[in-house]
C-alpha positions in Angstrom: 0.0 0.0 0.0 1.2 3.5 -0.7 -0.1 6.9 0.6 1.2 10.0 -1.2 1.2 13.3 0.7 1.5 16.9 -0.3 3.1 18.9 2.5 2.6 22.7 2.9 2.4 25.1 5.8 3.0 22.5 8.5 0.4 20.0 7.3 0.4 17.0 4.9 -2.7 16.0 3.0 -3.3 12.8 1.2 -3.2 13.3 -2.6 -3.2 9.6 -3.7 -3.7 6.2 -2.1 -2.8 2.9 -3.7 -4.5 -0.1 -2.0 -2.4 -2.8 -3.6 -1.5 -5.1 -0.8 2.2 -5.8 -0.6 2.4 -6.3 3.2 4.1 -2.9 3.5 2.9 0.6 3.8 4.9 3.3 2.0 4.4 6.9 2.9 5.6 9.0 0.0 6.2 12.8 -0.2 6.5 15.1 -3.2 9.6 16.8 -1.9 12.2 14.0 -2.1 13.9 14.9 1.2 15.4 12.8 4.0 14.2 12.7 7.6 12.0 10.7 9.8 8.3 9.8 10.1 6.9 9.3 13.6 4.1 6.8 13.7 2.6 5.1 16.8 5.4 6.2 19.0 8.0 4.8 16.6 10.4 6.5 14.2 10.8 5.4 10.6 13.6 6.6 8.3 12.6 8.8 5.4 14.9 8.4 2.4 14.4 10.2 -0.8 10.9 11.2 0.2 9.7 7.7 1.1 9.3 5.7 4.4 8.4 2.0 4.3 6.6 0.3 7.2 5.6 -3.3 7.6 1.8 -3.4 8.0 2.0 -6.4 10.3 4.2 -4.4 12.7 1.4 -1.9 13.2 -1.3 -2.6 15.8 -4.9 -2.1 14.8 -6.0 1.4 15.5 -5.9 5.1 14.5 -2.6 6.7 13.4 -1.7 10.3 12.9 1.9 10.4 11.6 4.2 13.4 11.7 7.0 14.1 9.3 10.3 15.7 10.3 12.7 17.0 7.7 15.1 19.9 7.2 12.1 21.8 5.8 10.2 21.5 9.1 7.8 19.4 11.0 4.5 18.4 9.3 1.3 16.9 10.9 0.0 14.4 8.4 -3.5 13.3 7.7 -4.1 10.1 9.5 -5.4 6.6 8.8 -6.9 3.6 10.5 -5.3 0.2 10.4 -7.6 -2.8 10.7 -6.2 -6.2 10.2 -4.3 -5.9 6.9 -6.3 -2.9 5.6 -5.6 0.8 5.7 -8.5 3.3 5.6 -8.3 7.1 5.5 -9.7 9.0 8.5 -12.6 11.2 7.6 -11.2 14.7 6.9 -11.8 17.0 9.9 -13.2 20.5 9.8 -9.8 22.1 10.4 -8.4 20.4 7.2 -11.4 21.6 5.2 -11.0 25.2 6.4 -7.2 25.1 5.6 -8.0 24.0 2.1 -10.8 26.6 1.7 -8.4 29.4 2.9 -5.7 28.2 0.5 -8.3 28.4 -2.4 -9.3 31.9 -1.4 -5.7 33.0 -1.2 -5.0 31.4 -4.6 -8.1 33.1 -6.2 -6.9 36.5 -4.9 -3.4 36.0 -6.2 -4.8 34.9 -9.6 -7.0 38.0 -9.8 -4.1 40.2 -9.0 -1.9 38.6 -11.6 -4.6 38.9 -14.2 -4.7 42.6 -13.6 -0.9 42.9 -13.9 -1.0 40.9 -17.1 -3.7 43.2 -18.6 -1.5 46.2 -17.8 1.6 44.6 -19.4 -0.4 43.7 -22.5 -1.7 47.3 -22.8 1.9 48.6 -22.5 3.2 46.1 -25.1 0.4 47.1 -27.5 1.0 50.8 -27.1 2.0 52.6 -30.3 5.7 52.5 -31.1 6.8 51.0 -27.8 9.2 48.7 -29.5 9.4 50.7 -32.7 8.3 48.0 -35.1 5.5 47.6 -37.6 2.5 45.6 -36.3 1.1 42.7 -38.4 -1.9 42.0 -36.2 -5.3 43.6 -36.8 
């Protein structure tokens, strides 16, 4: 099994989950850094953005891992281990609010950039700014 995370602003959210049973759980991160993953009171080595854990070594229950790298400490979205299966924990309200705030911030930045682009286009289309003959109509 493999869980892929996107880390940002101290949190890590699931972006992909592969349920293929290999007897191991791999936690993968987009930034290919080294460090450690804390899971159930144990530390697992993170090399090149991946930590591999034997599913059999985990007791049944809820897990909320943390990632520690040179880039900081990240609280990761958790999962539930039951027998040989891994299930995502229902996304909590705080995670949804973080994502909504990130969307609002992105929308504001996009609107600002669109305005700047429009101003640049107007400057570039101004008469004789580059002193060449225009072919467009």
